[in-house]
C-alpha positions in Angstrom: -62.2 -123.1 107.1 -62.4 -122.6 103.4 -62.4 -118.9 102.2 -65.3 -118.0 99.9 -64.4 -117.3 96.3 -64.2 -113.7 95.1 -67.1 -114.3 92.7 -69.3 -115.5 95.6 -68.3 -112.4 97.7 -69.2 -110.1 94.7 -72.5 -111.8 94.3 -73.3 -111.4 98.0 -72.3 -107.7 97.9 -74.6 -107.1 94.9 -77.5 -108.9 96.6 -77.1 -106.8 99.8 -76.8 -103.6 97.9 -80.0 -104.4 95.9 -81.8 -105.2 99.1 -80.7 -101.9 100.7 -81.7 -99.9 97.6 -85.1 -101.6 97.6 -85.6 -100.7 101.3 -84.7 -97.1 100.7 -87.2 -96.7 97.9 -90.0 -98.6 99.7 -90.5 -96.0 102.4 -91.8 -92.7 100.9 -90.4 -89.5 102.3 -92.5 -87.8 104.9 -94.9 -85.3 103.4 -94.4 -81.7 104.4 -96.9 -80.4 106.9 -99.5 -78.0 105.5 -97.9 -75.1 107.4 -94.5 -75.9 106.1 -95.8 -76.0 102.5 -96.9 -72.4 102.9 -93.6 -71.3 104.5 -94.8 -71.2 108.1 -93.0 -72.6 111.1 -95.4 -73.7 113.8 -94.6 -74.6 117.4 -97.1 -76.0 119.9 -97.4 -73.5 122.7 -99.9 -75.4 124.8 -98.4 -78.9 124.8 -100.3 -80.1 121.7 -99.1 -83.4 120.4 -98.0 -84.1 116.7 -101.3 -85.6 115.8 -103.3 -82.6 117.1 -100.9 -80.2 115.4 -101.3 -82.0 112.0 -105.1 -81.9 112.4 -105.1 -78.2 113.3 -102.8 -77.3 110.5 -105.0 -79.2 108.0 -108.2 -77.5 109.3 -106.6 -74.1 109.3 -105.3 -74.5 105.8 -108.7 -75.6 104.5 -110.4 -72.6 106.3 -107.8 -70.2 105.0 -108.1 -71.4 101.4 -111.8 -71.0 101.6 -111.5 -67.5 103.0 -109.0 -66.5 100.3 -111.2 -67.9 97.5 -114.2 -66.0 98.8 -112.4 -62.7 99.1 -112.7 -60.3 96.2 -109.7 -60.3 93.8 -107.4 -57.4 94.2 -107.6 -54.7 91.5 -105.0 -55.2 88.8 -102.1 -52.7 88.8 -102.9 -49.6 86.9 -101.3 -50.0 83.5 -100.0 -47.0 81.7 -102.5 -45.9 79.0 -101.4 -47.4 75.7 -100.0 -44.8 73.5 -102.0 -44.9 70.3 -100.2 -44.0 67.2 -101.6 -40.7 66.0 -102.0 -42.2 62.6 -100.7 -40.8 59.4 -97.3 -42.5 59.6 -97.6 -43.5 56.0 -98.4 -39.9 55.0 -95.6 -38.4 57.1 -93.2 -41.1 55.6 -94.3 -40.1 52.1 -93.8 -36.4 52.8 -90.3 -37.1 54.2 -89.4 -39.4 51.4 -90.7 -37.0 48.8 -88.6 -34.2 50.2 -85.5 -36.3 50.4 -86.1 -37.8 47.0 -86.5 -34.4 45.4 -83.2 -33.2 46.8 -81.4 -36.4 45.7 -83.2 -36.5 42.3 -82.2 -32.8 41.7 -78.6 -33.4 42.6 -78.3 -36.8 40.8 -80.1 -36.1 37.4 -81.7 -32.7 37.5 -85.2 -34.3 37.9 -86.6 -33.4 41.3 -90.1 -34.7 40.5 -89.0 -38.2 39.7 -86.9 -38.3 42.8 -89.8 -37.1 44.9 -92.0 -39.8 43.5 -89.5 -42.5 44.3 -88.8 -41.0 47.8 -92.6 -40.8 48.5 -93.1 -44.5 47.6 -90.2 -45.4 49.9 -91.5 -43.2 52.7 -95.0 -44.9 52.5 -93.3 -48.3 53.0 -91.2 -47.0 55.8 -94.1 -45.4 57.5 -96.2 -48.6 57.2 -93.3 -50.5 58.8 -93.1 -48.1 61.7 -96.9 -48.4 62.3 -96.8 -52.2 62.3 -93.8 -52.2 64.6 -95.5 -49.9 67.0 -98.6 -52.2 67.1 -96.4 -55.2 67.7 -94.6 -53.4 70.6 -97.9 -52.4 72.1 -99.3 -55.9 71.9 -96.1 -57.3 73.5 -96.3 -54.7 76.3 -100.0 -55.5 76.9 -99.2 -59.2 77.1 -96.4 -58.6 79.6 -98.6 -56.5 81.7 -101.3 -59.1 81.7 -98.8 -61.8 82.8 -97.5 -59.6 85.6 -101.0 -58.9 86.8 -101.8 -62.6 86.9 -98.6 -63.4 88.8 -99.3 -60.6 91.3 -102.9 -61.9 91.8 -101.6 -65.4 92.4 -99.0 -64.2 94.9 -101.6 -62.1 96.7 -103.8 -65.2 97.1 -100.9 -67.2 98.4 -100.1 -64.4 100.9 -103.7 -64.3 102.0 -103.7 -68.1 102.6 -100.5 -67.8 104.6 -101.8 -64.9 106.8 -105.1 -66.7 107.4 -103.4 -69.9 108.3 -101.1 -68.1 110.7 -104.1 -66.3 112.4 -106.0 -69.6 112.7 -103.1 -71.5 114.2 -102.3 -68.7 116.7 -105.9 -68.7 117.8 -105.6 -72.4 118.5 -102.5 -71.9 120.8 -99.5 -72.3 118.4 -96.6 -70.0 118.0 -96.2 -69.2 114.3 -93.1 -67.8 112.7 
């Protein structure tokens, strides 16, 4: 008997590998059950078959989602009252700058008034900067709180669906973990 050439063996191996890969991708993976997608483990306690369990899980999930959607949304977490800037940062900055400028001006060139004017101008700018920074910080804090509230509401809804689904399935004779 004649031995096949190495090129023929390689071609056959590639053809078989391609067929196996096509077969693997042709069958989609089994979809997770509705209970498993919510993190529940469900066991039939009254000899229900797989088809009945799948039907019950789907019905209980639909019912639970409807109940969670109809329930009032939980109140958002109480946020700390925003600390409003008392105002006058520019005036306080001008006063601090004028005082420092007067001292520096007196020491540097025996002219406290000119130093006070320069210091006051610098103080106004610094005070304005502090005010703008405080506003940015408050805005960022409010946005972070809003995001946290939205995440908490979404988690509360998911928990409500999970609890409702567990109660529904238990009432139909399943053990839920």
